[in-house]
Phi, psi and omega in degrees: 000140176295145180286137178288134177263154183272120182291328185292347179278346179272139178223139172307133181099346176294152163288153176204148178247137176288123174262355177211155177104182180292340182261019182307132179090359181274142182269136182228169168241130175288122179265320183204170178240133178225087181067245179261023182227160173238151178260120186244148175218144174247354177089349183239287179278325180248101184264175180296323178288332182220077184280166180273130171261127186221139183294144179298338178290337184262006186236135173246113185278155183242147182272060178210131172238123182297134182312319188288321178297312181299317178301319180294312176298324177283339175265005183056036176261156179285144181265129183257163178298329174297321179295317176297314182297309176307311182299319179290322176291325176291318180297314182294329174296317179294327183285337177287000000 
């Protein structure tokens, strides 16, 4: 049985990587928490309007929130698919 993860460590806006499933290794942004699940978006296939729901046991969170996403969340503005896409691309460029 998989080890239970602490839900309180997940925050909207954090980057997360899928650790299980057909999308293993894919980078997402956490949009919201729903019990033991997170809603994820990548800006292309999984949009803000139709996010992917994934169990937190199958997600590895990253201690990184993109500045553009953080500014939107702190300003109570809506996050767009372009914001998510830009945040993921920026993170990937910084990781190289």
